[in-house]
PADOPA-137099 format. One line per field, with one value per residue (C-alpha): residue number from 1; residue in one letter; x, y, z. Coordinates in Angstrom, 1 decimal, always signed. Layout:
BEGIN
n <- c(NUM | ...);
res <- c(A | ...);
px <- c(X | ...);
py <- c(Y | ...);
pz <- c(Z | ...);
END
This chain:
BEGIN
n <- c(1 | 2 | 3 | 4 | 5 | 6 | 7 | 8 | 9 | 10 | 11 | 12 | 13 | 14 | 15 | 16 | 17 | 18 | 19 | 20 | 21 | 22 | 23 | 24 | 25 | 26 | 27 | 28 | 29 | 30 | 31 | 32 | 33 | 34 | 35 | 36 | 37 | 38 | 39 | 40 | 41 | 42 | 43 | 44 | 45 | 46 | 47 | 48 | 49 | 50 | 51 | 52 | 53 | 54 | 55 | 56 | 57 | 58 | 59 | 60 | 61 | 62 | 63 | 64 | 65 | 66 | 67 | 68 | 69 | 70 | 71 | 72 | 73 | 74 | 75 | 76 | 77 | 78 | 79 | 80 | 81 | 82 | 83 | 84 | 85 | 86 | 87 | 88 | 89 | 90 | 91 | 92 | 93 | 94 | 95 | 96 | 97 | 98 | 99 | 100 | 101 | 102 | 103 | 104 | 105 | 106 | 107 | 108 | 109 | 110 | 111 | 112 | 113 | 114 | 115 | 116 | 117 | 118 | 119 | 120 | 121 | 122 | 123 | 124 | 125 | 126 | 127 | 128 | 129 | 130 | 131 | 132 | 133 | 134 | 135 | 136 | 137 | 138 | 139 | 140 | 141 | 142 | 143 | 144 | 145 | 146 | 147 | 148 | 149 | 150 | 151 | 152 | 153 | 154 | 155 | 156 | 157 | 158 | 159 | 160 | 161 | 162 | 163 | 164 | 165 | 166 | 167 | 168 | 169 | 170 | 171 | 172 | 173 | 174 | 175 | 176 | 177 | 178 | 179 | 180 | 181 | 182 | 183 | 184 | 185 | 186 | 187 | 188 | 189 | 190 | 191 | 192 | 193 | 194 | 195 | 196 | 197 | 198 | 199 | 200 | 201 | 202 | 203 | 204 | 205 | 206 | 207 | 208 | 209 | 210 | 211 | 212 | 213 | 214 | 215 | 216 | 217 | 218 | 219 | 220 | 221 | 222 | 223 | 224 | 225 | 226 | 227 | 228 | 229 | 230 | 231 | 232 | 233 | 234 | 235 | 236 | 237 | 238 | 239 | 240 | 241 | 242 | 243 | 244 | 245 | 246 | 247 | 248 | 249 | 250 | 251 | 252 | 253 | 254 | 255 | 256 | 257 | 258 | 259 | 260 | 261 | 262 | 263 | 264 | 265 | 266 | 267);
res <- c(X | X | X | X | X | X | X | X | X | X | X | X | X | X | X | X | X | X | X | X | X | X | X | X | X | X | X | X | X | X | X | X | X | X | X | X | X | X | X | X | X | X | X | X | X | X | X | X | X | X | X | X | X | X | X | X | X | X | X | X | X | X | X | X | X | X | X | X | X | X | X | X | X | X | X | X | X | X | X | X | X | X | X | X | X | X | X | X | X | X | X | X | X | X | X | X | X | X | X | X | X | X | X | X | X | X | X | X | X | X | X | X | X | X | X | X | X | X | X | X | X | X | X | X | X | X | X | X | X | X | X | X | X | X | X | X | X | X | X | X | X | X | X | X | X | X | X | X | X | X | X | X | X | X | X | X | X | X | X | X | X | X | X | X | X | X | X | X | X | X | X | X | X | X | X | X | X | X | X | X | X | X | X | X | X | X | X | X | X | X | X | X | X | X | X | X | X | X | X | X | X | X | X | X | X | X | X | X | X | X | X | X | X | X | X | X | X | X | X | X | X | X | X | X | X | X | X | X | X | X | X | X | X | X | X | X | X | X | X | X | X | X | X | X | X | X | X | X | X | X | X | X | X | X | X | X | X | X | X | X | X | X | X | X | X | X | X);
px <- c(-0.4 | +1.2 | +2.8 | -0.2 | -1.8 | +1.3 | +0.5 | -3.2 | -1.7 | -0.3 | -2.2 | -4.7 | -2.4 | -1.6 | -5.2 | -5.5 | -2.4 | -4.5 | -7.5 | -6.0 | -3.7 | -3.9 | -5.3 | -5.9 | -8.1 | -11.6 | -10.9 | -11.1 | -8.5 | -9.4 | -6.4 | -7.5 | -9.0 | -6.3 | -8.5 | -10.5 | -13.8 | -17.0 | -18.4 | -21.5 | -19.5 | -17.3 | -20.4 | -22.5 | -19.3 | -18.7 | -22.6 | -22.2 | -19.0 | -19.1 | -16.4 | -15.8 | -12.4 | -12.0 | -8.2 | -8.2 | -5.0 | -6.2 | -6.6 | -7.8 | -10.8 | -12.2 | -11.0 | -14.1 | -16.9 | -15.9 | -15.9 | -19.2 | -20.5 | -19.4 | -21.5 | -24.6 | -25.2 | -24.3 | -26.9 | -26.9 | -23.3 | -21.3 | -19.6 | -15.7 | -13.5 | -9.6 | -10.6 | -11.3 | -10.5 | -11.4 | -11.5 | -14.2 | -16.7 | -19.0 | -19.2 | -19.6 | -23.0 | -24.2 | -23.8 | -26.6 | -27.3 | -26.3 | -23.0 | -21.1 | -22.5 | -20.9 | -17.7 | -17.0 | -18.0 | -15.3 | -12.4 | -12.3 | -9.0 | -10.4 | -6.6 | -5.1 | -8.1 | -10.8 | -13.6 | -15.7 | -14.2 | -15.8 | -18.4 | -20.6 | -19.8 | -21.0 | -23.9 | -24.9 | -24.6 | -26.8 | -28.7 | -29.7 | -29.1 | -25.9 | -23.7 | -20.8 | -17.3 | -13.8 | -11.7 | -8.5 | -5.9 | -6.4 | -2.6 | -1.5 | -1.4 | +0.6 | +2.9 | +3.3 | +3.7 | +6.4 | +8.1 | +8.0 | +7.1 | +6.2 | +3.0 | +1.8 | +1.0 | +1.7 | +4.0 | +7.1 | +6.1 | +9.8 | +8.2 | +5.8 | +8.1 | +10.1 | +7.4 | +6.2 | +9.9 | +9.9 | +6.3 | +7.3 | +11.0 | +9.1 | +7.1 | +9.5 | +11.3 | +13.7 | +15.2 | +15.4 | +14.4 | +16.4 | +16.6 | +14.8 | +12.3 | +11.1 | +11.1 | +8.4 | +6.7 | +6.3 | +4.7 | +2.3 | +1.4 | +0.6 | -1.3 | -3.4 | -4.0 | -5.1 | -6.9 | -9.0 | -9.5 | -10.9 | -13.9 | -15.3 | -18.4 | -20.6 | -21.4 | -18.7 | -17.0 | -13.9 | -12.9 | -9.2 | -5.6 | -5.1 | -1.8 | -4.4 | -6.5 | -3.4 | -3.9 | -0.4 | +0.1 | -2.6 | -6.7 | -7.3 | -4.4 | -5.7 | -8.9 | -8.9 | -10.8 | -12.2 | -15.2 | -13.5 | -13.5 | -10.2 | -10.3 | -7.2 | -8.0 | -4.6 | -3.7 | -2.6 | +1.1 | +1.7 | +3.1 | +2.6 | -0.5 | +0.2 | -1.7 | +1.3 | +3.4 | +1.3 | +1.3 | -2.3 | -1.2 | -2.0 | -5.4 | -8.9 | -9.5 | -7.9 | -9.9 | -7.7 | -8.2 | -6.6 | -3.9 | -4.9 | -3.0 | -0.7 | +2.4 | +5.3 | +6.1 | +9.4 | +10.5);
py <- c(-53.0 | -52.2 | -48.5 | -47.6 | -48.8 | -46.7 | -43.4 | -43.8 | -44.2 | -41.1 | -39.0 | -39.5 | -39.4 | -35.5 | -35.0 | -35.5 | -33.4 | -29.9 | -31.1 | -31.1 | -28.6 | -25.3 | -22.1 | -18.7 | -17.4 | -17.0 | -17.1 | -13.8 | -14.1 | -12.0 | -11.0 | -10.4 | -13.7 | -15.4 | -17.4 | -17.7 | -17.2 | -16.6 | -14.2 | -13.2 | -13.1 | -9.9 | -8.5 | -8.5 | -6.9 | -4.2 | -3.3 | -2.8 | -0.4 | +3.3 | +3.9 | +0.9 | +1.1 | -1.3 | -1.5 | -2.4 | -2.9 | -0.7 | -2.8 | -5.7 | -6.3 | -8.7 | -5.9 | -4.2 | -6.8 | -7.5 | -3.9 | -3.6 | -7.1 | -4.9 | -1.7 | -3.9 | -5.2 | -1.9 | +0.6 | +3.9 | +5.4 | +8.2 | +6.9 | +8.6 | +8.1 | +8.3 | +8.7 | +12.3 | +15.1 | +16.8 | +20.5 | +19.2 | +18.8 | +21.4 | +20.4 | +16.4 | +17.9 | +20.4 | +17.6 | +15.7 | +11.8 | +10.0 | +8.4 | +9.6 | +13.3 | +12.9 | +11.8 | +14.6 | +16.7 | +15.4 | +15.7 | +11.6 | +10.8 | +8.3 | +7.7 | +6.7 | +5.3 | +2.5 | +4.2 | +1.2 | -0.9 | +2.0 | +3.6 | +0.3 | +1.4 | +5.2 | +4.1 | +2.0 | +4.8 | +7.2 | +4.7 | +4.3 | +8.7 | +8.5 | +11.7 | +11.0 | +12.9 | +13.7 | +12.0 | +12.8 | +15.5 | +17.8 | +17.7 | +20.7 | +20.3 | +17.2 | +18.6 | +21.9 | +19.4 | +16.9 | +20.3 | +21.4 | +19.0 | +21.2 | +21.8 | +18.7 | +20.3 | +16.4 | +15.9 | +13.8 | +10.1 | +8.4 | +4.9 | +5.4 | +7.2 | +4.8 | +2.2 | +4.9 | +5.0 | +1.1 | +1.2 | +4.0 | +2.4 | -0.6 | +0.9 | +2.5 | -1.5 | -0.7 | +2.3 | +5.5 | +8.8 | +11.7 | +12.2 | +15.4 | +14.2 | +11.1 | +13.1 | +15.0 | +11.8 | +10.3 | +13.6 | +13.5 | +10.3 | +11.2 | +13.7 | +11.9 | +9.6 | +12.7 | +14.2 | +10.9 | +10.5 | +14.0 | +13.7 | +10.2 | +11.5 | +8.1 | +6.2 | +6.2 | +3.8 | +4.7 | +3.1 | +3.3 | +1.4 | -0.8 | +0.7 | +3.8 | +0.7 | -0.3 | +0.5 | +0.9 | +3.5 | +4.5 | +6.6 | +4.5 | +5.9 | +9.2 | +8.4 | +7.3 | +5.0 | +1.2 | +1.9 | +1.5 | -1.4 | -2.5 | -4.9 | -5.1 | -6.9 | -9.1 | -11.2 | -14.5 | -15.4 | -18.9 | -21.0 | -18.8 | -20.6 | -18.3 | -15.7 | -14.4 | -13.6 | -10.8 | -8.1 | -9.6 | -8.2 | -4.5 | -5.3 | -6.3 | -8.9 | -10.1 | -10.8 | -12.7 | -13.4 | -14.3 | -12.1 | -9.7 | -10.6 | -7.1 | -6.6 | -6.5 | -2.7 | -3.8 | -4.7);
pz <- c(-17.9 | -15.1 | -16.3 | -17.4 | -13.5 | -11.7 | -13.9 | -12.7 | -9.0 | -9.7 | -11.3 | -8.7 | -5.8 | -7.6 | -7.6 | -4.1 | -3.2 | -5.2 | -3.7 | +0.1 | -1.1 | +1.4 | -0.2 | +1.1 | -1.4 | -0.3 | +3.1 | +5.5 | +8.6 | +12.2 | +13.4 | +16.8 | +17.6 | +15.0 | +13.1 | +10.0 | +10.3 | +8.0 | +6.0 | +7.8 | +10.8 | +9.0 | +7.5 | +11.1 | +12.7 | +10.0 | +9.8 | +13.9 | +13.3 | +13.1 | +10.5 | +8.4 | +5.7 | +3.2 | +2.5 | -1.8 | -4.3 | -6.9 | -10.1 | -8.5 | -9.8 | -6.8 | -4.0 | -5.8 | -6.1 | -2.4 | -1.3 | -2.9 | -1.2 | +2.0 | +1.0 | +0.3 | +3.6 | +5.5 | +6.5 | +5.4 | +5.6 | +4.3 | +1.6 | +1.4 | -1.4 | -2.0 | -5.9 | -5.0 | -3.9 | -1.2 | -2.5 | -5.8 | -2.6 | -3.1 | -7.5 | -5.7 | -3.6 | -6.3 | -9.4 | -10.9 | -8.7 | -11.2 | -11.0 | -14.5 | -13.8 | -10.0 | -11.5 | -13.6 | -11.6 | -8.9 | -11.6 | -11.3 | -12.8 | -15.7 | -16.9 | -13.0 | -11.9 | -13.7 | -13.6 | -14.2 | -11.0 | -8.8 | -10.7 | -9.0 | -5.5 | -6.2 | -8.0 | -4.9 | -2.6 | -4.8 | -5.0 | -1.4 | -0.8 | +1.0 | +0.8 | -0.8 | +0.5 | -1.0 | +1.4 | -0.2 | -1.0 | -3.8 | -6.1 | -5.0 | -1.4 | -1.8 | -3.7 | -1.4 | +1.2 | -0.9 | -1.6 | +2.5 | +5.0 | +7.7 | +5.3 | +7.0 | +10.4 | +11.8 | +14.3 | +13.9 | +14.4 | +13.6 | +13.9 | +11.7 | +9.1 | +8.9 | +8.0 | +5.1 | +4.0 | +3.3 | +2.0 | -0.6 | -1.2 | -2.2 | -4.2 | -6.5 | -7.4 | -4.0 | -5.7 | -2.8 | -3.7 | -3.2 | +0.9 | +0.6 | -1.6 | +0.1 | +3.7 | +1.3 | +0.0 | +4.0 | +5.0 | +1.9 | +2.9 | +6.0 | +5.6 | +3.1 | +5.7 | +8.8 | +5.6 | +5.0 | +8.6 | +9.5 | +6.7 | +7.6 | +9.8 | +11.8 | +10.3 | +7.3 | +5.0 | +3.5 | +0.2 | +0.1 | -0.9 | +1.4 | +3.0 | +3.9 | +5.8 | +8.0 | +11.9 | +12.7 | +10.2 | +7.9 | +8.2 | +11.7 | +13.6 | +13.3 | +13.8 | +17.7 | +19.4 | +19.0 | +16.7 | +13.4 | +11.8 | +9.0 | +6.1 | +4.3 | +1.0 | -0.3 | -3.0 | -2.1 | -3.1 | -4.8 | -2.0 | +1.2 | +3.2 | +6.0 | +7.4 | +9.0 | +6.2 | +4.7 | +7.3 | +8.8 | +11.9 | +10.5 | +9.8 | +11.9 | +9.0 | +6.1 | +3.2 | +0.7 | -2.5 | -6.2 | -7.9 | -10.1 | -13.8 | -14.2 | -15.4 | -13.5 | -12.8 | -12.2 | -15.2);
END
């Protein structure tokens, strides 16, 4: 009996510990105020901003669900998307106003991107009559810049370039590309951010990867001005309940979510 009571007490203690275990999933961190804020406040500030950048991890369905929630609260916008190359803008403009036809006209890469995650965003924009803007460089442009970084037309920015280098090396599982190629990849990444910034006509909202939403080296760097709201959707790491451990200062708001289920690409 005593052992059973001790077991029950241990179980209750364990449940209590779980109930008080801090978790960030679902929380929204205001980086300037240094505090958590309710969703209603974030959505109100998004609605008032001229440019809203929604930085996703591409394969996380929760990030796309939350993007849709933000879009639903916005007034008329230009919807700009990294997933469409700007060379296809004329075809997008001429396409029938349905999501599938527009995706085909814009040469949406259904192998590289999960169309089912992006389709609801496009459908909402079409339903509301929002223009859809193809914001990215073409593959040909990106390849040309990788081969010759001077083609980017951007001035040197050593601190930004070093930060992007670290991102690229991290994305290659710690393997550093050959120096010339790495320099070209950095230049292409900066050119993508600059191109996406140039395609944003206020009021706008940009759907892009989380790195592109960073204020310190992403699209906001090329927009200038203060009327840009950068939201970084961020996966929570087990055991890390401190917003400071997630590059939180790189965004205006960090919206924490569970991690997507995926295989480790570095294995």
